[in-house]
Each structure stands twice: as structure tokens, then as C-alpha cells.
C-alpha positions as CSV (number, residue, x, y, z in Angstrom):
1,M,-0.1,0.1,0.2
2,N,1.4,3.2,-0.8
3,D,1.4,6.4,1.7
4,G,-1.3,8.3,0.1
5,N,-3.4,5.0,0.6
6,K,-2.4,4.4,3.6
7,E,-2.8,8.0,5.0
8,K,-6.2,7.8,3.3
9,K,-7.2,4.8,4.9
10,V,-6.0,6.0,8.5
11,E,-8.1,9.5,8.1
12,A,-11.1,7.3,7.4
13,L,-10.3,5.1,10.5
14,A,-9.9,8.1,12.7
15,S,-13.1,9.5,11.0
16,D,-15.0,6.4,12.1
17,V,-13.7,6.4,15.3
18,S,-14.8,10.0,16.0
19,E,-17.8,9.3,15.0
20,R,-18.6,6.3,17.4
21,L,-17.1,8.8,20.5
22,R,-19.5,11.7,19.2
23,H,-22.7,8.8,18.8
24,A,-22.1,7.3,22.0
25,R,-21.8,10.8,24.3
26,A,-24.6,11.6,22.7
27,E,-26.5,8.5,23.4
28,L,-25.6,8.4,27.2
29,Q,-26.8,12.3,27.3
30,Q,-30.0,11.2,26.3
31,K,-30.3,8.3,28.6
32,M,-29.1,10.6,31.5
33,D,-31.5,13.2,30.3
34,A,-34.3,10.9,30.4
35,Q,-33.7,10.1,34.0
36,G,-33.2,13.6,34.9
37,L,-29.2,13.6,35.4
38,T,-28.6,17.1,34.1
39,A,-26.0,19.3,33.7
40,A,-28.1,22.2,35.5
41,A,-28.2,19.6,38.4
42,G,-24.3,19.1,38.4
43,W,-23.9,15.8,36.1
44,R,-21.4,15.5,33.9
45,I,-19.8,12.7,31.6
46,F,-17.1,10.8,33.1
47,E,-15.3,9.4,30.4
48,D,-12.9,6.5,30.9
49,L,-9.8,5.5,28.3
50,R,-8.0,2.0,28.8
51,H,-5.5,0.4,26.7
52,T,-5.2,-3.4,26.3
53,V,-3.7,-5.9,24.6
54,E,-7.2,-6.0,22.4
55,G,-7.2,-2.4,21.8
56,T,-8.7,0.7,23.0
57,Q,-12.0,1.2,24.7
58,W,-13.6,4.4,26.0
59,T,-16.4,4.3,28.4
60,F,-18.7,7.2,29.1
61,R,-20.8,7.1,32.5
62,P,-22.5,9.7,34.3
63,M,-20.8,11.5,37.2
64,H,-22.0,13.8,40.2
65,L,-19.7,15.1,43.1
66,K,-22.6,14.4,45.6
67,H,-24.3,11.9,44.4
68,S,-24.1,7.7,43.6
69,F,-23.9,7.0,40.3
70,P,-26.3,4.6,38.6
71,E,-25.2,1.8,36.5
72,L,-25.7,3.9,33.0
73,F,-22.7,3.8,30.5
74,T,-21.8,3.3,26.7
75,R,-18.7,2.3,25.4
76,V,-16.9,2.7,22.1
77,A,-14.1,0.2,21.3
78,I,-11.2,-0.2,18.6
79,D,-9.0,-3.4,17.9
80,Q,-4.8,-3.0,17.7
81,D,-5.3,-2.2,14.3
82,G,-7.6,1.2,15.2
83,R,-10.9,-0.7,13.8
84,L,-14.5,-0.2,15.7
85,V,-15.1,-3.3,17.4
86,R,-18.7,-3.8,16.9
87,G,-20.7,-4.8,19.6
88,D,-19.8,-2.5,22.3
């Protein structure tokens, strides 16, 4: 693969991951809003990034400084080659 094609592939993968991250945040925000976990009430989205031998994983959860966190999250994972892992 020449450098031009490789660069286009990397850009496409990065774009796919960025779009999925935006979607995961928006999905969590909708779930939070539906449960009254709003920014006005002090709720924020906490982002956790983990690198493993399988790849990289982002987990988004509600966070509040004074309240317990509900079991609510969204997750995005990519493999070692930068491809989105489906099903997360």
C-alpha cells in the first residue's frame, strides 16, 4: 500500500472512531436527560480510556460530585489496527 492510500485509510478509521465517540456521548446524554441527570443538576459525563492487548476502549458514565452514579454507560472499542469493534 502506498503512503497516500495508507494515509487515507488512517483518516477514514480516525473519522469512524470520532463519529462513534460523538454518538456514544450523545446516546449517554439522552439516557441521562431521560433520567433527570442534567448538567443543571450537576451531572457530567466522565470519560474513561483504557488500553489493553485487545485494543483501546472508551467508557462514558454519568458523574456527580455529591450523588452515587447509576449503572448507566456507553462504550466504544477499537482493535489494535484502529478498527471499531462492533457490539460495544
